C-alpha positions in Angstrom: 110.2 35.9 92.2 110.4 34.8 95.9 107.1 36.4 96.5 105.6 34.4 93.6 107.0 31.2 94.9 105.7 31.8 98.4 102.3 32.6 97.0 102.3 29.4 94.9 103.3 27.3 98.0 100.6 28.9 100.0 98.0 28.1 97.4 99.2 24.5 97.1 98.9 24.1 100.9 95.5 25.7 100.9 94.3 23.5 98.1 95.7 20.4 99.8 94.0 21.2 103.1 90.7 21.9 101.3 91.0 18.6 99.4 91.7 16.8 102.6 88.7 18.3 104.3 86.5 17.5 101.4 87.6 13.8 101.1 87.5 13.3 104.9 84.2 15.0 105.0 82.8 12.6 102.4 84.3 9.7 104.4 82.5 10.9 107.5 79.2 11.2 105.7 79.5 7.7 104.1 80.6 6.2 107.4 77.6 7.8 109.2 75.2 5.9 106.9 76.2 2.5 108.3 73.1 0.9 109.7 73.9 -0.3 113.2 76.4 0.3 116.0 76.9 -1.2 119.4 75.3 0.8 122.2 77.7 -0.4 124.9 80.7 2.0 125.2 83.0 -0.9 126.0 82.5 -2.2 122.5 83.6 1.1 120.9 87.2 1.7 119.9 89.2 4.1 122.0 91.8 6.6 120.6 93.9 9.4 121.9 92.3 12.8 121.7 93.1 14.1 118.2 95.1 17.4 118.2 94.8 18.2 114.5 92.4 21.0 113.8 91.6 19.4 110.4 90.1 16.3 112.2 87.7 18.4 114.2 86.8 20.6 111.2 86.1 17.5 109.1 84.0 16.0 112.0 81.8 19.0 111.8 80.6 17.8 108.4 79.3 14.5 109.8 75.5 14.0 110.0 75.9 11.5 112.8 75.0 12.8 116.3 75.7 10.6 119.3 73.7 10.8 122.5 74.9 9.3 125.8 72.5 8.4 128.5 72.0 6.0 131.4 69.9 2.9 131.0 69.4 0.9 134.2 72.4 2.6 135.6 74.7 1.8 132.7 75.9 4.2 130.0 74.6 3.7 126.5 75.3 5.4 123.2 72.7 5.8 120.5 72.6 7.9 117.4 70.2 10.8 117.8 67.5 9.3 115.5 67.5 5.9 117.4 67.6 7.7 120.7 64.5 9.7 119.8 62.7 6.4 118.9 63.7 4.9 122.2 62.3 7.9 124.0 58.9 7.5 122.3 57.4 6.0 125.4 58.5 9.0 127.4 57.3 11.3 124.7 53.8 9.8 125.0 53.6 10.9 128.7 52.3 14.4 129.1 52.2 17.1 131.7 49.3 19.4 131.8 50.3 23.1 131.9 48.3 26.3 131.7 49.6 29.1 129.6 49.8 32.5 131.3 47.6 34.4 128.9 44.9 32.0 128.3 42.2 30.1 130.2 43.0 26.9 128.3 45.3 24.1 129.5 47.6 22.3 127.2 49.3 18.8 127.4 53.0 19.0 126.7 55.2 16.0 126.2 57.4 15.4 129.2 60.5 15.1 127.0 60.3 18.9 126.8 60.3 19.4 130.6 63.6 20.9 131.7 63.1 19.8 135.3 60.2 18.5 137.3 59.9 19.4 141.0 57.2 18.9 143.6 55.4 22.1 142.8 55.4 21.7 139.0 57.5 21.9 135.9 60.3 24.1 134.6 60.6 24.6 130.9 63.3 26.4 129.0 61.7 28.2 126.1 63.2 29.9 123.2 62.2 33.6 123.1 58.5 33.2 124.2 56.1 31.0 126.0 54.4 30.0 122.8 57.6 28.3 121.8 57.1 25.8 124.6 53.6 25.0 123.3 55.2 24.3 119.9 57.9 22.2 121.6 60.6 24.7 120.6 63.2 24.0 123.3 66.9 24.4 123.8 67.4 21.5 121.5 66.7 23.7 118.5 67.0 27.2 119.9 70.3 28.4 118.3 69.1 32.0 117.8 67.4 34.4 120.2 67.4 34.0 123.9 66.1 31.1 126.1 63.8 32.0 129.0 62.8 30.0 132.0 59.1 29.4 132.7 57.4 27.6 135.5 54.0 25.8 135.3 52.4 24.8 138.6 51.2 21.2 139.0 47.9 22.4 140.4 46.9 23.9 137.1 47.5 27.5 138.1 48.7 29.9 135.5 52.2 29.5 134.2 54.7 32.4 134.5 58.1 33.5 133.3 60.8 33.0 136.0 63.6 34.9 134.3 65.2 36.0 131.1 68.3 34.0 131.9 69.7 32.5 128.8 69.6 29.0 130.4 71.0 25.8 129.0 70.2 23.1 131.6 68.6 22.8 135.1 69.3 20.2 137.8 68.1 19.6 141.3 70.9 19.4 143.9 70.8 19.7 147.7 67.1 20.7 147.6 68.0 23.5 145.2 67.3 24.1 141.5 70.6 25.0 139.8 71.2 26.0 136.2 73.8 27.3 133.8 73.4 30.4 131.6 75.2 31.5 128.5 75.0 29.2 125.5 78.3 28.4 123.7 76.5 28.5 120.3 75.2 32.0 120.4 78.5 33.9 120.5 78.2 34.8 124.2 81.7 34.5 125.6 80.8 33.8 129.2 78.1 32.3 131.3 76.8 32.1 134.9 75.7 29.6 137.5 72.2 30.4 138.6 69.9 29.3 141.4 66.1 29.2 141.2 64.4 29.7 144.6 60.9 30.2 145.9 60.3 33.7 147.0 58.0 35.1 149.8 55.4 35.7 147.0 55.2 31.9 146.4 56.8 32.3 143.0 60.2 31.1 141.7 62.9 33.7 141.1 66.4 33.5 139.7 69.7 34.8 141.1 73.3 34.5 139.9 75.7 32.5 142.1 78.9 32.6 140.1 80.2 34.1 136.9 81.7 31.7 134.4 84.6 32.9 132.3 83.5 30.6 129.5 80.3 29.9 127.6 78.5 26.9 129.2 76.9 23.9 127.4 76.1 21.0 129.8 76.0 20.3 133.5 75.9 17.0 135.4 75.4 16.4 139.1 78.6 15.0 140.8 77.4 14.7 144.4 75.2 16.6 146.8 77.5 19.6 146.9 79.0 19.8 143.4 78.4 19.3 139.7 80.4 19.2 136.4 80.1 22.0 133.9 81.1 21.5 130.3 82.0 24.8 128.5 83.0 25.3 124.9 86.6 24.2 125.7 86.8 23.1 129.4 85.4 20.8 132.0 84.9 22.5 135.4 83.6 21.4 138.8 81.5 23.9 140.8 81.2 23.5 144.6 78.0 24.9 146.0 79.0 25.4 149.6 82.3 27.1 148.8 81.0 28.8 145.7 84.2 27.7 144.0 85.1 26.7 140.5 87.8 24.1 139.7 89.1 23.4 136.2 89.8 19.8 135.7 90.3 19.6 131.9 91.2 22.4 129.5 91.9 23.1 125.8 89.1 20.9 124.5 88.4 21.4 120.7 84.6 21.0 120.9 83.6 24.2 119.1 82.3 22.5 116.0 81.0 19.2 117.2 78.2 20.5 119.5 78.2 18.4 122.7 74.6 17.4 123.5 74.7 15.0 126.6 77.0 14.0 129.4 76.7 11.0 131.9 78.9 9.3 134.4 79.4 5.6 133.7 79.6 2.9 136.4 83.4 3.0 136.3 83.3 6.7 137.1 84.3 7.9 133.6 82.5 10.9 132.1 81.1 10.3 128.6 80.1 13.2 126.4 78.0 12.7 123.4 78.4 15.0 120.4 78.7 15.1 116.6 80.6 12.1 115.1 82.2 10.8 118.3 82.0 10.4 122.0 84.6 11.9 124.4 85.6 9.9 127.5 87.3 11.3 130.6 88.7 8.6 132.8 89.2 9.3 136.5 87.7 12.8 136.3 88.0 13.4 140.0 91.8 12.8 140.5 95.1 13.6 138.9 95.1 10.4 136.9 92.4 11.7 134.6 92.8 11.0 130.9 90.9 12.3 127.9 90.2 10.0 124.9 87.6 9.6 122.2 85.3 6.6 121.4 84.2 5.7 117.9 82.2 2.7 116.7 85.1 1.3 114.6 88.3 2.2 112.9 86.5 3.4 109.8 85.6 6.6 111.7 89.3 7.5 111.9 91.4 9.0 109.1 
């Protein structure tokens, strides 16, 4: 009898949770259809970071993806579709690359360039070089392995630098630094990598530091350090000391897919992702605080 009662209570709880997720999911979907939102983060509403797993599970059902970026030095928030339209001018600018197994050159939109340096262009391609030609980049490479390719600016043949499963590349202290190990492919850890020119005149990759977590985004902090966003933490990596510092932990970002990270004029970190934007105030001192930004109260349950 008691077993039957426990089973019934369990089923009622399960049904209630499923119903909540379904209703909240529909709310998120309908909210996401609203036509316009402010792009200034200061005009968004700020809330404490939700702790309820159900909130983040429901947020995963949203079709709204927010992208944060700097515009004239100020942070702005666009939905992904609008952001892509705003980037059309950049998309119309091309870099000429030469594929390694052909005599033909090809113009590739600069929006697919992972990093441009004096010698040429780095691209992060999914599985093969031909994916770059088709504009298959890390933005839609959720299966397989990313590889790093370099295309000289002088029109010489492009070549594969490494099979590192890279996510992002940045230039810091005259070095090219990247993170390896995508959070979305089930790889439980990552690495900080450096790309350097060898004696043969080609770029090569080496690992600088093992990361105990899968990595997603990185952002330059100063000339000796940068932020790393993993699937659940924010770290600072110091180049000179080869040291990792955890500044924020236990972030429930597994199902909302962070896509961009910037530092606003007030020093706050903003992280764009599905359904909401996360804000870390005072990230560089002990007064740091983690909150979320949403366009208006209709985005909250």
